[in-house]
RODO-2510 file (C-alpha; in nm, 4 decimals, decimal comma):
residues 308
     n   res          X          Y          Z
     1     m    11,5519    11,5044     9,1389
     2     n    11,6459    11,2403     8,8831
     3     y    11,5956    10,8955     9,0355
     4     l    11,7156    10,5562     8,9154
     5     v    11,5230    10,2635     9,0637
     6     l    11,7039     9,9335     9,0172
     7     g    11,4356     9,6668     9,0053
     8     g    11,1624     9,9243     8,9614
     9     a    10,9108     9,6886     8,8010
    10     g    10,9130     9,4498     9,0956
    11     f    10,6923     9,4287     9,4019
    12     i    10,8710     9,6894     9,6146
    13     g    11,0159     9,8894     9,3270
    14     s    10,6868     9,9563     9,1532
    15     h    10,5318    10,1010     9,4689
    16     v    10,8360    10,3237     9,5136
    17     v    10,8172    10,4352     9,1500
    18     d    10,4478    10,5223     9,1892
    19     a    10,5260    10,7325     9,4963
    20     l    10,8193    10,9121     9,3315
    21     v    10,6113    10,9980     9,0249
    22     a    10,3292    11,1223     9,2473
    23     s    10,5835    11,3487     9,4220
    24     g    10,6873    11,5036     9,0910
    25     h    11,0289    11,3420     9,0477
    26     r    11,1819    11,2230     8,7210
    27     v    11,2171    10,8452     8,7386
    28     r    11,4212    10,5990     8,5364
    29     v    11,3600    10,2281     8,5948
    30     f    11,6362     9,9744     8,5319
    31     e    11,5117     9,6235     8,4640
    32     r    11,6172     9,3052     8,2918
    33     p    11,5032     9,2636     7,9294
    34     a    11,1569     9,1166     7,8741
    35     c    11,0499     9,1687     8,2353
    36     e    10,6801     9,2056     8,3099
    37     l    10,5636     9,5663     8,3368
    38     d    10,2120     9,5112     8,4743
    39     n    10,3087     9,6673     8,8095
    40     l    10,3996     9,9921     8,6326
    41     a    10,0895    10,0143     8,4145
    42     a     9,9634    10,3325     8,5813
    43     v    10,2886    10,5268     8,5278
    44     l    10,4437    10,3846     8,2109
    45     d    10,3873    10,7105     8,0226
    46     k    10,5519    10,9106     8,3022
    47     i    10,8792    10,7202     8,3496
    48     e    11,1837    10,6201     8,1485
    49     l    11,2567    10,2490     8,1081
    50     c    11,6131    10,1270     8,0786
    51     y    11,6827     9,7601     8,0132
    52     g    12,0016     9,5705     8,0838
    53     d    12,1946     9,3199     8,2912
    54     f    12,2828     9,4275     8,6443
    55     a    12,6175     9,2517     8,6042
    56     n    12,7000     9,4416     8,2834
    57     v    12,9080     9,7555     8,3402
    58     e    12,8058     9,9174     8,0110
    59     d    12,4362     9,8690     8,0881
    60     l    12,4740    10,0247     8,4330
    61     a    12,6805    10,3145     8,2995
    62     e    12,4043    10,4000     8,0548
    63     a    12,1392    10,3794     8,3257
    64     l    12,3320    10,6111     8,5581
    65     k    12,3650    10,9046     8,3178
    66     d    12,2296    11,2295     8,4714
    67     i    12,1054    11,0501     8,7842
    68     d    12,1021    11,2193     9,1261
    69     l    11,9864    10,9340     9,3477
    70     v    11,9880    10,5537     9,3112
    71     i    11,7464    10,3211     9,4904
    72     h    11,9045     9,9746     9,4876
    73     l    11,6368     9,7040     9,5172
    74     v    11,7976     9,4354     9,3000
    75     s    11,8896     9,0901     9,4246
    76     t    11,9569     8,7962     9,1958
    77     i    11,9093     8,5187     9,4520
    78     l    11,7005     8,4238     9,7577
    79     p    11,8338     8,3346    10,1053
    80     a    11,7925     7,9546    10,0940
    81     p    11,9389     7,8902     9,7454
    82     s    12,2185     8,1398     9,8086
    83     n    12,3858     7,8801    10,0319
    84     l    12,3855     7,6338     9,7428
    85     n    12,5754     7,8707     9,5154
    86     p    12,7624     8,1396     9,7118
    87     l    12,9995     8,2116     9,4230
    88     y    12,7041     8,3076     9,2053
    89     d    12,5829     8,5330     9,4861
    90     i    12,9240     8,7011     9,5029
    91     e    12,9467     8,7496     9,1261
    92     t    12,5955     8,8770     9,0628
    93     n    12,5212     9,0736     9,3800
    94     l    12,8430     9,1782     9,5536
    95     k    13,0661     9,2304     9,2511
    96     s    12,7879     9,3987     9,0527
    97     t    12,7010     9,6347     9,3377
    98     v    13,0622     9,7402     9,3894
    99     g    13,0736     9,8106     9,0155
   100     l    12,7578    10,0163     9,0551
   101     l    12,9179    10,2232     9,3327
   102     e    13,2266    10,2903     9,1231
   103     l    13,0078    10,4104     8,8362
   104     a    12,7967    10,6189     9,0746
   105     v    13,1081    10,8070     9,1867
   106     k    13,2190    10,8640     8,8267
   107     n    12,8739    10,9911     8,7260
   108     g    12,8296    11,2291     9,0187
   109     v    12,5439    11,0431     9,1869
   110     k    12,4599    11,2170     9,5129
   111     k    12,3144    10,9295     9,7143
   112     v    12,2402    10,5551     9,7151
   113     i    11,9546    10,3959     9,9076
   114     f    12,0237    10,0266     9,9692
   115     a    11,7607     9,7669    10,0595
   116     s    11,9371     9,5382    10,3044
   117     s    11,7741     9,2572    10,5025
   118     g    11,6565     9,2838    10,8610
   119     g    11,5722     8,9153    10,8473
   120     q    11,9028     8,7800    10,7175
   121     v    12,1824     9,0172    10,8210
   122     y    12,1516     8,9631    11,1966
   123     g    12,1127     8,5854    11,2179
   124     p    12,0051     8,4328    11,5523
   125     a    11,9448     8,7211    11,7910
   126     p    12,0693     8,6879    12,1520
   127     v    11,8436     8,9783    12,2564
   128     l    11,5053     9,0840    12,1175
   129     p    11,3899     9,3101    11,9664
   130     i    11,6909     9,3527    11,7394
   131     v    11,8576     9,6948    11,7361
   132     e    12,0981     9,8203    11,4726
   133     e    12,3952     9,7549    11,7044
   134     s    12,2983     9,3889    11,7526
   135     p    12,5528     9,1249    11,6455
   136     t    12,5492     9,0333    11,2761
   137     e    12,5942     8,6588    11,2239
   138     p    12,4109     8,5726    10,9011
   139     l    12,3128     8,2094    10,8353
   140     s    12,3014     8,2568    10,4578
   141     s    12,5268     8,3802    10,1810
   142     y    12,2432     8,6207    10,0995
   143     g    12,2797     8,7828    10,4421
   144     i    12,6601     8,7871    10,4230
   145     i    12,6499     8,9633    10,0853
   146     k    12,3960     9,2187    10,2098
   147     l    12,6189     9,2914    10,5082
   148     t    12,9296     9,3178    10,2895
   149     i    12,7547     9,5638    10,0570
   150     e    12,6722     9,7739    10,3625
   151     k    13,0448     9,7866    10,4431
   152     y    13,1306     9,8922    10,0878
   153     l    12,8749    10,1729    10,1042
   154     k    13,0466    10,3007    10,4166
   155     l    13,3855    10,2681    10,2451
   156     f    13,2752    10,4612     9,9349
   157     h    13,1335    10,7330    10,1580
   158     h    13,4674    10,7545    10,3374
   159     l    13,6777    10,7508    10,0198
   160     h    13,4623    10,9450     9,7761
   161     g    13,1912    11,1244     9,9747
   162     l    12,9116    10,9168     9,8181
   163     d    12,6133    10,9578    10,0486
   164     y    12,4024    10,6549    10,1342
   165     t    12,1285    10,5153    10,3545
   166     i    12,0905    10,1478    10,4439
   167     l    11,7485    10,0117    10,5299
   168     r    11,7473     9,6735    10,7015
   169     i    11,3987     9,5738    10,5985
   170     a    11,1747     9,3186    10,7703
   171     n    10,9519     9,0809    10,5695
   172     p    10,7522     9,3041    10,3326
   173     y    10,4087     9,2037    10,2079
   174     g    10,1199     9,3584    10,0204
   175     e     9,9696     9,4161     9,6797
   176     r    10,1786     9,3079     9,3774
   177     q    10,3852     9,0510     9,5659
   178     k    10,3947     8,7287     9,3646
   179     i    10,1549     8,4702     9,5060
   180     g    10,3317     8,1969     9,3130
   181     g    10,6835     8,2990     9,4085
   182     a    10,9399     8,1341     9,6332
   183     q    10,9556     8,4235     9,8811
   184     g    10,7017     8,6157    10,0850
   185     a    10,4985     8,3983    10,3211
   186     v    10,1934     8,6265    10,3239
   187     a    10,1519     8,6350     9,9463
   188     v    10,2399     8,2694     9,8920
   189     f    10,0054     8,1524    10,1677
   190     l     9,7195     8,3721    10,0422
   191     g     9,7720     8,2386     9,6917
   192     r     9,7372     7,8840     9,8197
   193     i     9,4305     7,9763    10,0232
   194     k     9,2749     8,1285     9,7112
   195     s     9,3369     7,8139     9,5059
   196     g     9,2502     7,5737     9,7880
   197     e     9,5988     7,4212     9,7981
   198     e     9,7773     7,3172    10,1142
   199     i    10,0243     7,5545    10,2752
   200     e    10,3820     7,4314    10,3176
   201     i    10,5710     7,5435    10,6276
   202     w    10,9388     7,4838    10,6948
   203     g    10,9750     7,3543    11,0514
   204     d    10,7011     7,3304    11,3134
   205     g    10,5537     7,6755    11,2475
   206     t    10,7034     7,8452    11,5513
   207     v    10,9550     8,0439    11,3439
   208     a    10,8494     8,4057    11,3985
   209     r    10,9121     8,7046    11,1752
   210     d    10,8461     9,0774    11,1545
   211     y    10,6003     9,1544    10,8701
   212     l    10,5817     9,5031    10,7186
   213     y    10,3079     9,6333    10,4879
   214     i    10,4295     9,7710    10,1549
   215     g    10,2696    10,1118    10,2112
   216     d    10,4775    10,1622    10,5246
   217     l    10,7948    10,0394    10,3545
   218     t    10,7441    10,2743    10,0598
   219     k    10,7106    10,5691    10,2969
   220     a    11,0330    10,4701    10,4736
   221     i    11,2229    10,4556    10,1445
   222     l    11,0983    10,7984    10,0389
   223     l    11,1937    10,9513    10,3730
   224     a    11,5406    10,7966    10,3423
   225     c    11,5716    10,9622    10,0012
   226     e    11,4579    11,3013    10,1229
   227     k    11,6341    11,3309    10,4589
   228     s    12,0048    11,3812    10,5049
   229     s    12,1379    11,2465    10,8327
   230     p    12,4754    11,1468    10,9781
   231     v    12,2972    10,8248    11,0755
   232     k    12,3107    10,5895    10,7768
   233     l    12,1617    10,2603    10,9011
   234     f    11,8004    10,1926    10,9967
   235     n    11,5853     9,8959    11,0888
   236     i    11,2521     9,9136    10,9048
   237     g    10,9823     9,6796    11,0334
   238     s    10,6621     9,6549    11,2329
   239     g    10,8465     9,5755    11,5547
   240     q    10,6100     9,2850    11,6258
   241     p    10,6833     8,9111    11,5835
   242     c    10,4338     8,6726    11,4264
   243     s    10,4925     8,2970    11,4028
   244     l    10,4038     8,1050    11,0874
   245     n    10,1304     7,9212    11,2763
   246     e     9,9866     8,2540    11,3942
   247     l    10,0133     8,3905    11,0408
   248     v     9,8140     8,1005    10,8965
   249     a     9,5417     8,1561    11,1575
   250     l     9,5259     8,5283    11,0747
   251     l     9,5096     8,4619    10,7006
   252     e     9,2312     8,2082    10,7450
   253     e     9,0439     8,4691    10,9487
   254     v     9,0938     8,7421    10,6877
   255     s     9,0018     8,5133    10,3958
   256     e     8,7255     8,3293    10,5852
   257     r     8,8658     8,0042    10,4430
   258     k     9,0408     7,7018    10,5884
   259     v     9,3379     7,5325    10,4260
   260     p     9,5481     7,2276    10,5231
   261     v     9,9076     7,2822    10,6388
   262     l    10,2008     7,0544    10,5474
   263     y    10,5038     7,0833    10,7762
   264     q    10,8447     7,0284    10,6170
   265     e    11,1949     6,9889    10,7613
   266     n    11,3619     7,2970    10,9117
   267     r    11,5815     7,5119    10,6854
   268     a    11,9369     7,5934    10,7923
   269     c    11,9021     7,9599    10,6893
   270     d    11,6095     8,0345    10,9238
   271     s    11,6603     8,2019    11,2621
   272     p    11,3993     8,1017    11,5245
   273     v    11,2667     8,4516    11,6016
   274     n    11,3390     8,7839    11,4363
   275     y    11,1763     9,1204    11,4937
   276     l    11,3194     9,4697    11,4797
   277     d    11,3449     9,7700    11,7059
   278     c    11,2718    10,0643    11,4748
   279     s    11,2981    10,3506    11,7224
   280     r    11,6025    10,4932    11,5405
   281     a    11,3993    10,5366    11,2205
   282     q    11,1255    10,7080    11,4189
   283     k    11,3745    10,9483    11,5775
   284     e    11,5922    11,0259    11,2737
   285     l    11,3524    10,9848    10,9783
   286     g    11,0209    11,0597    11,1450
   287     w    10,8967    10,7190    11,0296
   288     q    10,6806    10,4603    11,1955
   289     p    10,4327    10,2033    11,0586
   290     q    10,0830    10,3355    10,9966
   291     f     9,9046    10,0147    10,8953
   292     s     9,8032     9,7470    11,1442
   293     f     9,8810     9,3877    11,0481
   294     q     9,5093     9,3145    11,0198
   295     e     9,4500     9,6053    10,7814
   296     g     9,7529     9,5183    10,5713
   297     l     9,6429     9,1552    10,5398
   298     q     9,2892     9,2604    10,4457
   299     r     9,4217     9,4888    10,1721
   300     t     9,6479     9,2156    10,0415
   301     w     9,3708     8,9530    10,0392
   302     k     9,1401     9,1926     9,8544
   303     w     9,4097     9,2326     9,5884
   304     v     9,4704     8,8565     9,5659
   305     v     9,1042     8,7687     9,5074
   306     g     9,0644     9,0661     9,2739
   307     g     9,2904     8,9119     9,0106
   308     s     9,6492     8,9171     9,1342
***
């Protein structure tokens, strides 16, 4: 198969690219110009790199030539700032993705795998754990756009027969996640523990999330690529909640270091508790997490101190 991985040099994308190459597939990576390629160092001689702007139709058309399957991992904005500039979110994520789908149909792409958000699409959950049929009331433009893209995928399947799979992904963590970034509590907190800086937490630390190790997420994405099913939507997570306060305690245990915590004001885009029921993915894809939270955190810490 000829794969196009949008955002293939990033945290999630690079792990997916590694796995696709190891499985013998031909892989093209679409990235913005001048992006860092350190994550792809082990496979640079085995993949094709294609540079461009996700919002540029000509760039996407070039990237889609002779492609069988697209893995869409690109997002141009994070949940919190998306509420400050929803028009930018619409232009760069929604409009660009609809353009991508139109080009996919024209180029004969067989299937699109879309990385949606299990943390942002649902919003405050009346019943836990969250199943795929749970209400969707996003608290951020980011979540609204993800949900809208899901609807367009269904529409393009109905109108043009373009196959797709949507993965509503929990909070991924693991090797290669930026420790100095604005997203990813595990990586950011471990980075601060490594440097001895205080950890900043939005709210009182009781906000709880579902954290998923990158090895398990990569396996889920590959299974979604390989398996054809009438079921198109899957929650992908650990199925276990962990509060920010509990996370800090676990990270201090794994790192054997203590670090001060600074509590900040609550953010409007954060739901109190979010964790996913992933039994559908187990039934339809044959997927379930293989790494315990403790093991995943230990692997991530080892990578952080080893020169992240």
